[in-house]
C-alpha positions as CSV (number, residue, x, y, z in Angstrom):
1,M,111.7,38.2,-51.2
2,R,110.6,39.1,-54.7
3,Q,107.9,41.7,-54.0
4,E,110.3,44.1,-52.9
5,G,111.0,44.9,-56.5
6,F,107.6,46.1,-57.2
7,A,107.9,49.0,-54.6
8,D,109.1,52.1,-56.7
9,L,109.8,54.2,-54.0
10,E,112.5,54.3,-51.2
11,G,111.6,52.4,-48.1
12,Q,113.3,52.2,-44.5
13,P,114.0,48.6,-42.9
14,Y,111.7,48.2,-39.9
15,P,111.9,44.9,-38.4
16,N,109.2,43.4,-36.8
17,L,106.6,46.2,-37.0
18,I,103.8,43.8,-37.6
19,P,104.2,40.2,-36.3
20,S,103.5,37.8,-38.8
21,K,100.4,36.2,-38.6
22,P,99.9,32.6,-40.1
23,E,97.2,33.4,-42.4
24,L,98.2,37.0,-43.3
25,K,101.7,35.5,-44.1
26,K,99.8,32.7,-46.3
27,V,98.0,35.2,-48.2
28,I,101.2,37.6,-48.9
29,D,103.4,34.6,-50.0
30,N,100.4,33.5,-52.3
31,F,100.7,36.8,-54.0
32,S,104.7,36.6,-54.2
33,Q,104.7,33.1,-55.5
34,N,102.3,34.2,-58.2
35,G,104.4,37.2,-59.4
36,F,102.6,39.9,-57.4
37,G,103.5,42.4,-54.8
38,A,101.4,42.9,-51.7
39,W,101.7,45.5,-49.0
40,I,99.8,45.9,-45.7
41,V,98.4,49.5,-45.6
42,G,95.9,51.7,-43.7
43,G,94.9,51.1,-40.1
44,A,97.1,48.2,-39.4
45,V,100.2,50.0,-40.3
46,R,99.0,53.2,-38.3
47,D,97.9,51.3,-35.2
48,S,101.3,49.2,-35.0
49,L,103.2,52.5,-35.0
50,L,101.4,53.5,-32.2
51,G,102.0,50.2,-30.2
52,Q,98.4,49.2,-30.8
53,K,97.4,45.5,-31.9
54,P,95.7,46.0,-35.1
55,A,92.2,45.0,-35.5
56,E,92.3,44.1,-39.3
57,F,94.7,43.8,-42.1
58,D,94.0,45.7,-45.5
59,L,96.4,45.3,-48.1
60,C,97.2,46.8,-51.6
61,T,98.5,44.9,-54.7
62,N,99.5,45.3,-58.0
63,A,97.1,42.1,-59.0
64,T,94.0,43.2,-60.7
65,P,90.6,42.1,-59.1
66,T,90.3,39.2,-62.0
67,E,93.9,38.0,-61.1
68,M,93.4,38.0,-57.4
69,K,90.2,35.8,-58.0
70,N,92.3,33.4,-59.9
71,I,95.0,32.9,-57.6
72,F,92.9,32.8,-54.4
73,E,90.2,29.9,-54.0
74,N,88.1,31.8,-51.4
75,T,87.3,35.4,-52.6
76,I,84.3,37.7,-52.0
77,P,83.9,40.9,-54.4
78,T,83.6,43.1,-51.9
79,G,84.1,46.2,-54.0
80,E,85.4,44.8,-57.1
81,K,84.5,47.7,-59.2
82,Y,86.7,50.0,-57.1
83,G,89.3,47.3,-57.1
84,T,88.7,45.5,-53.6
85,I,88.3,41.8,-53.3
86,T,88.1,40.1,-49.7
87,I,90.2,37.2,-49.4
88,K,89.1,34.5,-47.1
89,S,92.1,32.4,-45.4
90,G,91.4,29.9,-42.9
91,E,88.8,31.7,-40.8
92,E,90.2,35.0,-41.3
93,F,89.5,37.9,-43.6
94,F,91.6,40.2,-45.6
95,E,90.7,43.0,-47.8
96,A,93.0,43.5,-50.8
97,T,92.6,46.7,-53.0
98,T,94.5,47.0,-56.4
99,L,96.9,50.0,-56.9
100,R,95.5,52.8,-58.3
101,T,96.6,55.2,-60.8
102,E,93.9,57.5,-61.7
103,M,90.4,58.1,-60.2
104,D,87.8,60.7,-61.5
105,Y,85.4,61.4,-58.7
106,G,83.3,63.6,-60.9
107,D,80.7,64.9,-58.1
108,G,82.7,64.1,-55.0
109,R,81.1,61.1,-54.0
110,R,82.7,58.1,-55.2
111,P,85.2,57.6,-57.9
112,E,83.2,57.3,-61.6
113,I,86.7,55.9,-63.1
114,V,89.2,54.0,-61.6
115,E,92.3,52.9,-63.4
116,W,94.5,50.2,-62.0
117,G,98.2,50.9,-62.0
118,G,101.3,49.1,-60.7
119,S,102.8,52.0,-58.9
120,L,102.7,52.0,-55.2
121,A,104.0,55.6,-55.2
122,V,101.2,56.9,-57.0
123,D,98.7,54.8,-54.9
124,L,100.0,56.3,-52.0
125,S,100.0,59.5,-53.2
126,R,96.1,59.6,-53.8
127,R,95.0,58.6,-50.1
128,D,93.7,60.8,-47.9
129,F,95.8,61.7,-44.8
130,T,99.7,61.0,-44.3
131,I,99.1,58.7,-41.3
132,N,97.2,56.6,-43.8
133,S,99.9,57.0,-46.6
134,M,102.0,54.1,-45.4
135,A,102.9,50.8,-46.7
136,Y,104.5,47.7,-45.2
137,D,106.4,45.0,-46.7
138,L,105.9,41.9,-44.4
139,E,108.0,39.8,-46.1
140,N,111.0,42.0,-46.2
141,K,110.5,44.2,-43.2
142,V,110.5,47.5,-45.0
143,L,108.2,50.6,-44.1
144,Y,107.2,52.9,-47.2
145,D,106.4,56.4,-45.7
146,P,106.7,59.1,-48.5
147,Y,104.7,61.8,-46.8
148,N,106.1,61.4,-43.2
149,G,103.2,59.8,-41.6
150,V,105.4,58.5,-38.9
151,T,106.7,62.1,-37.9
152,D,102.8,63.1,-37.9
153,L,102.0,60.3,-35.7
154,K,104.7,61.2,-33.2
155,N,103.5,64.8,-33.1
156,G,99.9,64.2,-33.2
157,V,99.3,66.1,-36.3
158,L,96.8,65.4,-38.8
159,R,97.8,66.4,-42.4
160,A,96.4,65.6,-45.8
161,V,98.7,64.1,-48.6
162,G,99.7,66.8,-51.0
163,D,97.1,69.8,-51.4
164,A,94.3,69.5,-48.7
165,H,91.7,71.3,-50.8
166,E,92.3,68.9,-53.8
167,R,92.4,65.8,-51.4
168,L,88.9,66.7,-49.7
169,A,87.4,67.8,-53.1
170,E,87.9,64.4,-54.5
171,D,85.8,62.6,-52.1
172,G,83.5,64.6,-49.5
173,L,83.6,61.8,-47.1
174,R,87.1,62.5,-46.1
175,I,85.7,65.7,-44.2
176,L,84.2,63.4,-41.9
177,R,87.1,61.0,-41.9
178,A,89.2,63.9,-40.7
179,Y,87.1,64.7,-37.8
180,R,87.1,60.8,-37.1
181,F,90.9,60.5,-37.0
182,M,91.3,63.8,-34.8
183,D,90.0,61.5,-31.9
184,R,93.1,59.3,-31.0
185,G,91.2,57.8,-27.7
186,E,93.6,58.1,-24.8
187,R,96.0,59.9,-26.9
188,G,93.9,62.8,-26.9
189,V,92.6,65.0,-29.7
190,W,95.1,65.5,-32.8
191,I,94.8,68.9,-34.6
192,P,94.9,69.2,-38.3
193,D,97.5,71.7,-39.6
194,F,96.7,75.0,-40.8
195,S,95.8,73.7,-44.8
196,L,93.7,71.0,-43.7
197,S,91.9,73.2,-41.4
198,S,91.0,75.7,-44.0
199,A,90.2,72.8,-46.3
200,L,87.7,71.5,-43.9
201,I,85.6,74.7,-43.5
202,D,86.0,75.4,-47.1
203,N,84.6,72.2,-48.5
204,R,82.0,71.7,-46.1
205,S,79.1,72.2,-48.5
206,M,80.5,68.8,-50.2
207,I,78.8,67.0,-47.3
208,S,75.5,67.4,-49.0
209,L,76.8,65.3,-52.1
210,I,77.7,62.1,-49.8
211,S,75.5,59.4,-49.5
212,V,73.3,59.3,-46.0
213,E,74.6,55.7,-45.4
214,R,78.2,56.9,-45.7
215,I,77.6,59.8,-43.6
216,W,76.0,57.9,-40.9
217,S,78.7,55.3,-40.8
218,E,81.5,58.0,-40.3
219,F,79.1,60.1,-37.9
220,T,78.6,56.9,-35.3
221,R,82.2,56.6,-35.0
222,I,82.7,60.1,-34.4
223,I,79.9,60.0,-31.9
224,L,81.3,57.2,-30.1
225,G,84.8,58.5,-29.9
226,Q,86.8,59.1,-26.4
227,N,87.0,62.7,-27.1
228,A,83.6,63.0,-28.9
229,S,82.8,66.3,-27.1
230,I,86.0,68.3,-28.4
231,V,85.7,66.7,-31.9
232,L,82.0,67.7,-32.0
233,K,82.6,71.2,-30.6
234,R,85.0,71.8,-33.7
235,M,82.6,70.4,-36.1
236,N,80.2,72.7,-35.0
237,D,82.6,75.8,-35.0
238,D,83.5,74.6,-38.5
239,G,79.6,74.4,-39.6
240,V,80.0,70.6,-40.4
241,L,77.7,69.5,-37.6
242,F,74.9,71.8,-39.1
243,S,75.6,70.3,-42.6
244,I,75.0,66.8,-41.2
245,L,71.9,67.5,-38.8
246,Q,70.6,70.7,-40.4
247,E,69.5,71.8,-37.0
248,P,71.5,74.1,-34.8
249,I,73.0,72.4,-31.8
250,D,73.5,73.9,-28.4
251,I,77.3,73.2,-28.0
252,E,77.2,73.6,-24.2
253,I,75.3,70.3,-24.2
254,A,77.4,68.7,-27.1
255,K,80.3,69.2,-24.6
256,K,78.8,66.9,-22.1
257,I,78.7,64.0,-24.3
258,S,81.9,62.5,-23.5
259,T,80.7,62.1,-19.6
260,I,78.3,59.4,-20.4
261,S,78.9,56.0,-21.7
262,L,79.7,54.8,-25.1
263,D,75.9,54.3,-25.8
264,L,75.0,55.4,-29.6
265,E,71.3,56.1,-28.8
266,A,72.2,58.0,-25.7
267,R,74.6,60.2,-26.8
268,L,72.6,61.0,-29.8
269,A,69.5,61.9,-27.7
270,L,71.9,64.2,-25.4
271,L,73.2,65.8,-28.5
272,M,69.9,66.8,-29.8
273,S,68.4,67.2,-26.4
274,D,67.5,70.8,-27.0
275,I,65.5,69.8,-30.5
276,S,61.8,68.5,-30.3
277,N,61.4,65.0,-30.5
278,Q,59.6,65.3,-33.8
279,K,62.7,67.0,-35.4
280,V,64.9,64.2,-33.8
281,K,62.8,61.6,-35.5
282,H,63.3,63.5,-38.7
283,I,66.7,63.8,-38.5
284,L,67.4,60.1,-37.8
285,T,64.9,58.9,-40.5
286,R,66.5,61.2,-43.2
287,L,70.1,59.7,-42.1
288,K,68.3,56.2,-42.9
289,V,69.2,54.8,-39.2
290,S,68.0,51.4,-38.1
291,N,64.8,51.2,-36.4
292,F,66.3,50.1,-33.4
293,T,68.5,53.2,-33.1
294,L,65.4,55.5,-34.4
295,N,63.0,54.1,-31.6
296,R,65.5,53.9,-28.9
297,C,67.0,57.3,-29.4
298,S,63.3,58.7,-29.9
299,L,62.5,57.1,-26.6
300,L,65.3,58.4,-24.5
301,H,65.0,61.6,-25.9
302,S,61.3,61.9,-24.7
303,I,62.1,61.3,-21.2
304,I,65.2,63.5,-20.8
305,G,64.3,65.7,-17.8
306,I,61.7,63.3,-16.3
307,S,62.0,61.3,-13.4
308,P,59.3,58.6,-12.0
309,K,57.3,59.4,-8.8
310,V,57.7,57.2,-5.7
311,E,54.6,55.5,-6.7
312,D,55.5,54.8,-10.4
313,T,59.0,53.7,-9.7
314,R,58.1,49.9,-10.1
315,V,56.0,50.5,-13.1
316,Y,58.8,52.6,-14.7
317,R,61.4,50.0,-13.9
318,K,59.4,47.5,-15.9
319,V,58.8,49.7,-18.7
320,I,62.1,51.4,-19.3
321,S,63.8,48.1,-18.3
322,V,67.6,48.0,-19.5
323,D,67.4,51.5,-20.5
324,V,67.4,52.8,-16.7
325,N,70.9,53.3,-16.7
326,A,70.9,55.4,-20.0
327,H,68.2,57.6,-18.6
328,F,70.1,58.2,-15.6
329,E,73.4,59.2,-17.3
330,L,71.3,61.9,-19.4
331,N,69.5,63.4,-16.4
332,H,72.5,63.3,-14.7
333,A,74.5,65.2,-17.4
334,L,71.8,67.7,-17.8
335,G,71.3,68.5,-14.1
336,F,67.7,66.9,-13.8
337,E,66.3,65.1,-11.2
338,T,67.5,61.1,-10.6
339,S,66.4,60.1,-6.8
340,G,63.4,58.3,-8.5
341,I,65.6,56.6,-11.3
342,E,68.0,55.5,-8.7
343,K,65.3,54.2,-6.5
344,A,63.7,52.1,-9.4
345,L,67.3,50.3,-9.8
346,E,66.2,48.5,-6.5
347,Y,63.4,46.6,-8.3
348,Q,63.5,43.9,-11.0
349,A,62.7,44.9,-14.6
350,E,61.8,41.3,-15.8
351,I,58.3,40.6,-14.5
352,T,56.0,38.2,-16.2
353,P,52.3,38.3,-15.6
354,L,51.0,36.0,-12.6
355,I,47.7,35.5,-14.4
356,D,46.6,34.7,-18.0
357,G,43.5,35.1,-20.0
358,N,42.3,31.8,-18.9
359,W,42.5,32.3,-15.2
360,L,40.7,35.8,-15.8
361,M,37.7,34.3,-17.9
362,E,37.0,31.8,-15.3
363,R,36.4,34.3,-12.6
364,T,34.8,37.3,-14.4
365,N,32.8,35.2,-17.4
366,L,34.3,37.7,-19.6
367,Q,34.9,36.5,-23.5
368,P,38.1,37.0,-25.3
369,G,38.2,40.5,-26.5
370,K,39.4,44.0,-25.8
371,K,37.8,44.2,-22.5
372,L,39.5,41.0,-21.2
373,G,42.7,42.3,-22.6
374,K,42.4,45.6,-20.7
375,L,41.7,44.0,-17.4
376,K,44.5,41.6,-17.8
377,D,47.0,44.8,-18.3
378,W,45.1,46.6,-15.2
379,L,45.7,43.7,-13.2
380,F,49.4,43.3,-14.4
381,R,50.1,46.8,-13.5
382,I,48.8,46.3,-10.0
383,Q,51.1,43.3,-9.8
384,I,53.9,45.4,-10.4
385,E,53.0,48.4,-8.4
386,R,52.3,46.4,-5.4
387,G,55.3,43.6,-6.0
388,Y,52.8,40.9,-5.9
389,T,54.4,37.4,-6.3
390,E,51.5,35.1,-5.4
391,I,48.3,34.2,-7.1
392,E,46.0,34.8,-4.0
393,Q,47.2,38.5,-4.0
394,M,45.8,38.6,-7.7
395,E,42.6,37.0,-6.6
396,A,42.4,39.8,-3.9
397,A,43.4,42.7,-6.3
398,L,40.4,41.4,-8.9
399,C,37.7,41.6,-6.1
400,S,39.0,45.0,-5.4
401,I,38.6,47.1,-8.4
402,P,35.4,47.9,-10.3
403,W,36.4,45.8,-13.5
404,N,32.6,45.5,-14.3
405,I,31.9,49.0,-15.0
406,G,32.9,50.5,-18.0
407,D,34.5,49.4,-21.2
408,G,38.2,49.6,-19.9
409,N,39.3,52.4,-22.2
410,E,40.1,54.4,-19.2
411,W,41.7,51.6,-16.9
412,P,45.3,51.8,-16.0
413,K,47.9,50.2,-18.4
414,V,51.6,49.1,-17.9
415,E,53.1,52.2,-19.2
416,W,55.2,55.3,-18.1
417,P,55.0,58.5,-18.2
């Protein structure tokens, strides 16, 4: 029970707040056996107090990054400059960060100067919100809560540690973290107190100082929140949403986001459905999203309000494939026609051509090239449209179309719309 002496603030007994995990206990015991203190902090403490099972465990310690690398065999310098080392124990990973006493944020983006400290009290005083400013001593079953985070959890209140303006001014990302923490899933939306509410508006210009990668990381989590509609409306009212997208959003549309699945690209497409597709691509490119997200969001955005005609439903199903459900949700949420989409769900999405180039060359004497490829595409479309499953049907289809006329540029393709 040596590490209790390292805590320089009053704690309270809290037995079994976090059930001991073998690998977690092994890591904390190793700190203690080498003369260091280590406490569980952040989301694991917060989630445990809410009766939820923590997904991961972060630690703070008075050991420096160099000392951590010396006492643990398997470490990763995740953010060594800022005091964070990832410790691998068995098959599990734990992020451990050295207690910090001073941080100079300079331009409000990331701290330029970080000084290691030995004070748990000072370290907790520099954290963002009271619900994140708690630490738990697993070895001695003691909870440290100097800013009444437990009370705020019980009351559903989001409050900054100390002066809200000062906390947000240190790091602009805390603005987005505040909106993310407002969404408590099934527990609803937690309202920031007056001081934090004012600071969010007064400091919103700091978002321009944050790297787009950090903005995108937080924004995606907000978009995928269970109460995203409510949180996004508040962000819009506070002028923060415009700071991120740099385009005005129809908030009546944004209110519908929580009515569709937790689908990032679909929710983004819905949020920006009142913006041109070209601008959507520009916004996503500026935010440096993945190519997958850019392309899928752009596709879903481009087909909002469109529904396949009866004769196109089979081709539509093949082209849109797994995104049919997302397309249905988008059209339904915005009050557009969905009957064609529902009809398309009766058909298969996974269809392979019944014929290949060799089969086609034998019957047409065409040589490999664009015309052969375009004819193959045309026949594949016919196969899909008519639901053909036999090679004899493709023989008949080939005989029924004027493939020997023209160069094929105007021939039908497997495309929709």
